[in-house]
C-alpha positions as CSV (number, residue, x, y, z in Angstrom):
1,M,-173.0,105.6,-122.0
2,E,-173.4,103.1,-124.8
3,R,-171.8,104.2,-128.0
4,K,-173.7,102.5,-130.8
5,F,-171.4,101.8,-133.8
6,T,-168.7,104.1,-132.6
7,T,-166.0,101.6,-133.0
8,A,-167.3,100.5,-136.3
9,F,-166.8,103.8,-138.1
10,A,-163.9,105.3,-136.2
11,A,-161.8,102.3,-137.2
12,L,-162.6,102.7,-140.9
13,A,-160.6,105.9,-141.3
14,L,-157.5,105.4,-139.1
15,V,-154.7,107.8,-139.9
16,P,-151.1,107.6,-138.8
17,T,-150.9,111.1,-137.4
18,V,-149.0,111.2,-134.1
19,F,-149.8,113.9,-131.6
20,A,-147.5,115.3,-128.9
21,A,-147.7,113.4,-125.6
22,T,-148.6,115.1,-122.3
23,P,-146.0,115.5,-119.6
24,A,-144.2,112.4,-118.1
25,Q,-146.3,109.8,-116.5
26,A,-146.5,109.2,-112.7
27,A,-143.9,107.2,-111.0
28,G,-144.5,103.5,-111.1
29,P,-143.5,100.4,-113.0
30,T,-142.3,100.5,-116.6
31,A,-144.4,99.5,-119.6
32,A,-142.1,96.5,-120.0
33,Q,-142.7,95.4,-116.4
34,L,-146.4,95.6,-116.8
35,L,-146.4,93.8,-120.1
36,A,-144.4,91.0,-118.7
37,K,-147.1,90.4,-116.1
38,V,-149.7,90.1,-118.9
39,S,-147.7,88.0,-121.4
40,S,-150.0,85.1,-121.0
41,C,-153.8,85.0,-120.8
42,T,-156.0,83.2,-118.3
43,V,-159.3,83.7,-120.1
44,A,-161.9,85.5,-117.9
45,S,-164.6,86.2,-120.6
46,K,-167.0,83.5,-121.7
47,A,-166.7,84.6,-125.4
48,K,-164.5,86.9,-127.5
49,Y,-165.1,90.5,-128.5
50,A,-164.8,92.2,-131.8
51,T,-162.8,95.5,-132.0
52,D,-165.2,96.9,-134.7
53,D,-168.9,96.5,-135.4
54,G,-169.4,93.6,-137.8
55,G,-165.8,92.4,-137.4
56,S,-164.5,89.1,-136.2
57,S,-164.6,88.3,-132.5
58,T,-160.9,87.8,-131.6
59,V,-160.3,89.5,-128.2
60,N,-160.5,87.8,-124.8
61,I,-160.7,89.6,-121.5
62,C,-158.0,87.9,-119.5
63,K,-157.0,87.7,-115.8
64,S,-153.6,88.0,-114.2
65,G,-153.6,88.0,-110.4
66,S,-156.2,90.5,-109.3
67,A,-156.1,92.4,-112.6
68,F,-158.1,92.0,-115.8
69,F,-156.6,92.9,-119.2
70,W,-157.2,92.8,-122.9
71,K,-155.2,93.7,-126.0
72,A,-157.1,95.5,-128.7
73,D,-157.3,98.6,-130.8
74,M,-158.3,102.1,-129.6
75,D,-161.3,104.0,-130.8
76,I,-162.0,107.5,-129.6
77,D,-164.7,108.2,-127.0
78,C,-165.7,111.9,-127.1
79,D,-168.8,111.6,-125.0
80,G,-169.6,113.8,-122.0
81,V,-169.2,117.5,-121.6
82,R,-169.5,119.4,-124.9
83,T,-166.3,121.2,-125.9
84,S,-164.7,122.5,-129.0
85,N,-163.0,119.1,-129.5
86,C,-166.0,116.9,-128.6
87,N,-169.4,117.8,-129.9
88,E,-172.0,116.9,-132.6
89,D,-169.9,118.5,-135.3
90,T,-166.6,116.8,-134.5
91,D,-168.1,113.4,-133.5
92,P,-171.0,111.9,-135.5
93,W,-171.7,109.5,-132.6
94,Y,-171.4,112.2,-129.8
95,Q,-173.6,111.8,-126.7
96,D,-173.6,114.5,-124.0
97,Q,-173.5,111.9,-121.2
98,T,-171.1,109.3,-119.9
99,S,-172.3,106.1,-118.1
100,F,-170.9,107.4,-114.9
101,E,-170.5,110.8,-113.3
102,T,-167.7,112.9,-111.8
103,S,-167.4,113.8,-108.1
104,T,-169.5,116.9,-108.9
105,G,-172.3,114.8,-110.4
106,N,-171.6,115.8,-114.0
107,P,-170.6,113.8,-117.1
108,F,-166.9,113.4,-117.7
109,Q,-165.0,115.7,-120.1
110,A,-163.4,113.4,-122.7
111,D,-160.8,115.9,-123.9
112,K,-159.7,116.5,-120.3
113,T,-160.0,113.3,-118.2
114,H,-158.1,110.2,-119.0
115,Y,-160.8,107.5,-119.1
116,F,-161.5,104.3,-120.8
117,V,-164.5,102.1,-121.8
118,I,-165.6,98.6,-120.9
119,P,-168.4,96.8,-122.8
120,L,-171.8,96.7,-121.2
121,P,-172.4,93.6,-119.0
122,S,-173.4,90.5,-121.0
123,S,-173.1,86.8,-121.1
124,R,-169.5,87.4,-122.3
125,F,-168.3,89.3,-119.3
126,N,-169.9,91.2,-116.4
127,Y,-167.4,93.8,-115.1
128,S,-169.5,94.4,-111.9
129,S,-169.5,90.7,-110.8
130,S,-165.7,90.7,-111.5
131,G,-165.2,93.5,-108.9
132,I,-164.6,96.3,-111.4
133,K,-166.4,99.4,-110.2
134,P,-167.2,102.7,-112.0
135,G,-164.0,104.7,-111.6
136,S,-161.7,101.7,-111.3
137,V,-158.2,102.7,-112.6
138,A,-156.3,101.0,-115.4
139,A,-152.9,101.2,-117.0
140,I,-153.2,101.7,-120.7
141,I,-150.1,101.0,-122.7
142,Y,-149.2,101.8,-126.3
143,N,-145.8,102.0,-127.9
144,N,-144.1,101.6,-124.5
145,K,-145.9,104.5,-122.9
146,I,-148.3,104.2,-120.0
147,V,-151.3,106.4,-119.3
148,Y,-153.5,105.7,-116.2
149,A,-157.2,106.2,-116.8
150,V,-160.5,105.5,-115.0
151,F,-163.5,103.5,-116.1
152,A,-166.1,106.2,-117.0
153,D,-168.1,104.9,-119.9
154,E,-169.7,101.7,-121.2
155,G,-169.5,100.5,-124.8
156,P,-171.5,98.0,-126.9
157,S,-171.7,94.6,-125.3
158,N,-169.9,92.8,-128.1
159,I,-167.1,95.4,-128.9
160,I,-163.9,96.3,-127.0
161,G,-161.1,98.8,-127.3
162,E,-162.0,102.4,-126.6
163,A,-160.8,105.4,-124.5
164,S,-161.3,109.1,-124.2
165,Y,-159.9,111.8,-126.4
166,A,-157.5,112.8,-123.6
167,T,-156.2,109.3,-123.1
168,A,-155.5,108.9,-126.8
169,K,-153.7,112.2,-127.0
170,A,-151.6,111.4,-124.0
171,L,-150.5,108.2,-125.6
172,G,-149.5,109.9,-128.8
173,I,-152.5,108.5,-130.7
174,N,-154.6,110.7,-133.0
175,P,-157.6,111.7,-130.8
176,D,-160.0,112.8,-133.5
177,P,-163.2,111.0,-132.8
178,E,-164.2,110.5,-136.4
179,N,-160.9,109.4,-138.1
180,G,-158.5,108.9,-135.2
181,G,-157.5,106.0,-133.0
182,V,-155.2,103.1,-133.8
183,A,-156.0,99.7,-135.2
184,S,-154.0,97.5,-132.7
185,G,-151.2,97.4,-130.2
186,V,-153.0,98.8,-127.1
187,T,-153.0,96.9,-123.8
188,Y,-155.6,97.7,-121.1
189,I,-154.9,96.5,-117.6
190,V,-157.7,97.2,-115.1
191,F,-157.1,97.1,-111.3
192,P,-160.5,96.4,-109.7
193,G,-161.4,98.5,-106.7
194,S,-158.7,101.1,-107.1
195,V,-160.8,104.3,-107.5
196,P,-159.1,107.7,-107.3
197,S,-160.6,110.8,-105.6
198,P,-161.6,113.0,-107.1
199,I,-162.4,110.6,-109.9
200,E,-162.0,113.1,-112.7
201,S,-158.6,114.4,-111.6
202,N,-155.7,113.2,-113.8
203,T,-153.3,113.8,-110.9
204,A,-155.4,111.6,-108.6
205,I,-155.7,109.0,-111.4
206,D,-151.9,109.0,-111.9
207,S,-151.3,108.5,-108.2
208,K,-153.8,105.8,-107.7
209,G,-152.8,104.1,-111.0
210,A,-149.1,104.1,-110.2
211,T,-149.8,102.6,-106.7
212,A,-152.0,99.9,-108.1
213,A,-149.6,99.1,-110.9
214,T,-146.7,98.8,-108.5
215,A,-148.6,96.4,-106.3
216,F,-149.6,94.4,-109.3
217,V,-146.0,94.1,-110.6
218,N,-144.8,93.1,-107.2
219,S,-147.5,90.5,-106.5
């Protein structure tokens, strides 16, 4: 679901609070191995993205082998199922839907499922024509930690760098949708076509992500 101005305001009040990470990630390559594979950028987007509304456009979507990646900030997506963490009171930009649905036909739950956001298709980049499907898995790396997540929501067509409350928390990033997130240092590596089942299960996401990441590192 498109989040108008979410990245604009979430980035204005970044705080350094670090939250406890979730249990150890699934087996697979290390953060260093993945980062080595994306150390150089073959530009795949036709124009750059901003990380915040009104900011300079500085971020390319890049390609390495079969994967697409970008290096940006992280703003917090709290859209989907209404919970005590994600609702109209905690998130001024809250929407009760996500662009895509779970295996049960419901919106995703942002404080439960590890998911991330890709900008709406535009002349800059069209994820669909690049083989990226709803539910495609990605490795998201911050501070040498990896969290695998699925593509579950779309963002503004000119802004990049956003993931769910649960993804941020698992990475040790403040997940508060209004004043959390981090200003830089996050790498998103998307593996087109690798969709877990059930799509909303973090266990299934970890398994599919680790398999795809291993294949990518060994390619």
